[in-house]
Each structure stands twice: as C-alpha cells, then as structure tokens.
C-alpha positions, 0 to 999 in steps of 0.5 A: 894204663898199658891199654890207655898208652896203647890207645894213645899211640894208635891215635897218634898214628892217625894224627901223624898223617897231617904232618903238614898241618902239625908243623904249621900248628907248632910254628903258629903256637910258638908265635902265639905263645912268644907274642903273649909272653913278650906282651905280658913283659911289655906291660910290666915295663909300661907299669914302671914307666907310668910309675916313674914317669921316665920313658915314652909311654905311648910307644910301650903301648903301641908295642904291646898292641903290635905284639898282641896283633901278630899273636892273635893272627897266629892263634887264628892260624893254630885254630884252623890247623888244629880243627883241620886235624881234629875233623880229618882224624875223625873222618879217617878213623870212620874210613878205616873203620868202614874198610875194616868192617868190609873185611870182617866175616858175616859171623862178626855182624851176627854176634855184634849189635848192629846199633852198637856198631853204628854208634862206634861209627858216629858217637865214638868217632865224634868223641875223638874228634871233639877231644882233639878239637878241645885239647890239641891247641892247648897242648901245643900252646901249654908246652911252649907257655910253661917252658917260656914263662918259667925262663922269663920268670927265673930271669926276673926273680928266681924266688918268685919263680920257685913259688909258681913252679912248686905249684905244678907238681901239686897240680899234676898229682891232684889232676892225675888222682881224680882222672884215674878215678873217672877213666873207668866211668867214661869207659862205661859211658861209652859202652852203655851208650852203644848198648842204648843205641842198639836197643833204640834201633831194635825197638824202632825196627820192630815198632809194629810188633811191639804195639801189636803184642801190647808190649810197649810197657816192657819196651818202655821199661827195658828203654828206661833201664838202659837209659838209667844206666847211661845216666849213672855212668855219664853222671859219675864220669862227669862228676869226677872230671868236674872236680879237676878244674876247680881243684887245680884252679884252687891251687893255682890261686894259692900260688897267685896269692903267694906271689903277690904277697911275697912280690909286695914284700920284696918291693917294699924291702927293695930286695933283688931290684924288684919293681911294681912292674916286675911284680905285675908281670909275674902276676900275669906270668903266674896266670899264663903258667897256670892257664894250660893246666886249667885248660886241660883240666877243663876239657878232661871229660871230652878227652876221657870220653875221646879215649874211650871212644877210640878204644872201642873203635880200635877194638873193632880194628883188632877183630879177626879178618877173613884171610883169603889166598885165592888162587883161581878166578872164575868168570861169572859170564861163563859160569854154567851153574853146576854146584857140588858139595863134597863131605861138607861139615859145618857148625857155628859153635865148636862142639855143637855140630849142625851140618854133617858130611853133606854130599850133593851134585846139582846140574846146571839150570837146575831148580833145587828146592830146600825144605824142612822144619825151622832150624833144619839148616836150610839157611845155613846151607845157603850161607855156605854156598855164598861163603858167608860162612866157610866149611869146617871141612869138605869143599864146595865147587862151582863148575868144578872150581873150589870156592875156597880158591876164589875170593869171596867177591868173586864167589858172590858175583855168581849169585843173585838173591831175592829174600822174604825181607826186602831191602831198598835204599833211599834213592831213585827207583832207577838206582835201586834196580841198578844197584848191581850194575851201576853203569846200566842205561835207562833202557836196560833198567826198564827192560829189567823192570818189565821182566819183573812185572814192575814197569807198570807200577813204576810208571804210575809213580809221580816221577816214574823211575826218578821217583825217590824211595827208600825201604820204609816208603809208603808210596809203594806196597811190600809186594811192589818193593819185592817186584823191584828186588826182583828187577835188580836181580834181573839187571845183575843177571847172575848165573845162579839164584838163591830164592827165599819164598818171597810172597808172604804177606802179599795180596793174591794179585801181586803174588801171581805177578811175583811168581811169574816174574820169579819163574822168568827169572829162574829160566836157564838158571841154576836155582836154590829155593828156600821153600816154606809153602810146599805147593810152590815147588812141585815142579822143582828138579830136585827137592832136598829135605833137611832135618838137624843139619843133614839131607835126609831125603832128596828126589822130585815132588812125586818120588818123595811123596811115594816114599811117605816119609819126611817130606810126606809128613811135611806136605800132609801137615800143610794140606788135607789131601795130596 
C-alpha cells in the first residue's frame, strides 16, 4: 500500500505539469455532468407532463435537447484535454527516463538486461499513458456526478436516495478486495513482459550463432517458458480484474431494482408527493450514480497495469547516479596525449580484486599495445581510462590533469575508439561518418573517408554518401562497416585512440586496407591497442603484458621476447617460430 501511494504521488507530479489542461478538464467535466443531471431531471418533468396533460411538452423536449448539446460539447473538450494530458505524461516520462539513463554509470547497463530497459521505455510508458487515458475523464466526471446526483436525489426523496447511497460502500469494499488480489499479478505481469522482451532481443541478436550451433530447440524452449510465465501472470491479472466490473454492476442492479420497487409503492400510496416522473428521474439518477463505479471497475486492469509500469520506471529513476564535482576543464584540441596511472586499483565486485596497484607512464604520441589472456584485465584498463568505471583507489592523469577532476564528457572528448564490433545507426553514410561532428561539411566528410580508405566503395553505392545504411545492412560488408567507423574517428580527430583489433572475420584485401587506415589514424596520436594477434604489434613503442589484473611485463617486442617469460609464451603459442 505504501509503495503504491508513493508511486501515485510521483505520477501526480508528472500530471501536475499540465495545469492549464487540468483546469479546462475540471470545468468541462463540471459542465458535462451538470448538463447530464439537469437533462435527467427535465426528462422526469416531461414524463409528468405527458401523464397529466398539463404543460408544454414541446418546450420540455427542446430544453432537454439544448442541455444535452452543451453537455456533449463539454464532453468532447474534456476528452481532448485528458488525452493531451495522458499522452503528454507518457512522453515526459520517456524524456525523463532518457535523461536519467544518460546520467547512470556504465555499470548499470552491464548489470541490467537491455531488452528490459527498452521495455520500460516502450511498454511501461505506454501502460501509464493508456491508464491515464482510460481513467482521467472517468475520475473527474465521476466525483462530480456522484456528488451532484446525491444532492438532487436527496432534494427529491431522502428515502429513495438512501437506497442508492447505501450501495456505494458495498461497491467500494468489493472492488477494493478484488483489486488488492490483482495488484500483485499485474506487477508480475510487467516484470515478466520486460524479461520476455529482453530475451527476445537476445535471441534475435544472436540468431546466426543459434542456428550455427543447432540450438533453435533450446532457444524455443526458453522462449516458451518465458512466454508461458507471462501468459500465466497476465491471465491471473485479467481474471482477477475481470471480476470487479460484473460484481459492482450486480450490486448496482440490486439498488436499481430496489429503487423501482420502493418508488412504485410510494407512488401508489401517495407518500411524499412522489410522482411517476420523479421515480423515472430517480431510476436514471441511480444509473448515473453507479456509472462512475462501473466505468472505473471496467478499466481497472489498465489502471493496475499503468501503476505497475510507473513503478518499474520510477525504479530506474531511483538508481544511483554518477556524482561528479569537476574542478578542471581540459581543452581536447590542446591535449598532447600523455597518460599516467598512479597506484591504480579496481574491482567490479567488492572483495574480488582485479587490477591492483598499477603504475604506468605513457609519453605523447606513443603506441601502446595491451596483451594477455582472456580475463587478464585488458578491457578493464581501457574502461578505467575512458571513465566507464572509476578507480577504487589511485589516480589517472591526462597531460598531468587528474581525470577525476574532469567531467566524464570532458574526458571522453579526448578519445576515439575503433572496436571489433562495429556500430552504425540507420541513416545516411555521411551522417554516420559525421556522428562525432554533426556540423561537418561534405568536403570534411569525404576527406575523412579517404583517410580511412572508404571513399571508393562509398562512391560505388547507389546514392554515394547519401545512401541510407544501418548496422544490419547487407549492402556493405563487415570490413566496409569497419572502414566507416574508422572514418568516423578521423572525422572526430581525437588526440588519444583506443583500438580493439578490428580485422577478425574480414577478407585479406580489406584487412590490409584497414591496417593502412589504422596506421594513418595512429600517426602522431597516443594509441592504446588491445591486441589479439601479436604479429600486429611488433612496432609498438610499449607492450603491456597483463595477467590477473596486473602488468607483469612491459617493454618492446624484441625486449620481451629476449626475456622469454609471459610475452614469449603468448607469442610462441601463436607461432611455431619467432
């Protein structure tokens, strides 16, 4: 209950930003309900006119029509405003969620399924919007309707009014009892939907590997299991919520029948000056009184799903952000490229040491290769350099400036990366190359492509630099995609490079073009190369050999071979002869 109330309060803070629409909605709801209540009373008077023959029936009918015209117009305005609020809140939640996720550390993404995060952006935000769309107008009109109907019913017949009003507590109690049971199911439904979304993204991303290993059966089995869990949770949630509307309507029908019976008896016996028209109005008021309860109970599943979705979004809002207190600013255009590690230690999990007390000094323009077996700490060293993670102890300096005194954005401006796994977004070739410099001219883009040996194949594309591509495009090869990512780094022109050997699964011809482009890229830049094939780093100025998170050897290629220790063993494992 406490968590639900907290979620509702936070949701109200988003709704509160639409004050103008809320004010118009309240006014429109008041006019709509007032017109409905007055129209209902006029219908009762029209019945009495028909029964007695006294009065102008046509005038009463015209009055009813005029009242309902204004009431319908107010209802349309109410619908427009509440829809604007609903879709606006959904949009603002997505915007806030994106802003929040931009401030989260890389470790958050390493420990949360990406598909589940996407589900919060799409499914959960949609659930909130749909819940508001279904419930806002009902809540506004419902409160006014209940209050107005009670006042008018009491003014006509307190006895009949009491019959209708007594049904309200029973309706509330029954609905509350059922919804409390369904709340847990909706929470599980949202969670299992996120998990299924994450798993679906995972199997589609790795579909080639799945079919290669003939693992479609296992993937299908896991998918069926996740889908069955979602089906079970969703079905339980819907079954529970489906009870609410029929039960509340049944209670209201009993009250409706009771009003009809008691009203008929009072008319026959002439008690309280109650006429047939008053009983007719009362029967309509009984329906109006019950309508808000029935409408809310009818959309209870959407409301519960919306609350569950909002709670999942707010969970991300509550995640711990990076806290920075920068005191320096480094001008990337003036960076020479010296890098220093002083007594740096780091571990991903407390109590499980990885990098311990590393000291390293790299001169500007040096080419540094990082080698070692899988799990040695090569990528971790780069993650610390880029401030994807911060050191547990010790300091890292760029041109003598402690990176912890800079913002992470300022630090990352100094770096360019070329990784084994290419990433291109859906858009023109020119936009992909200019990703790090959106205001680049076409001449600058073409020059970057020429430096990366990518210009020739780009010009052979159907629309050249205006050809639309994506990360899954089949019109360009994997090697050509890699050349585009190299052109992107040329365009950004960073003073320091991080290269993860980018020639795996690429034909020999394209590999040579990539190697030439990378050598051109590394010229006069400080470069850190994570090396997998040791033959490619013979010319490195410094080779770091890592093992269990420590630099166990460092030196040039020939120096390390002469030592015949860790590097020598790694090198000989790849080649039969030196």
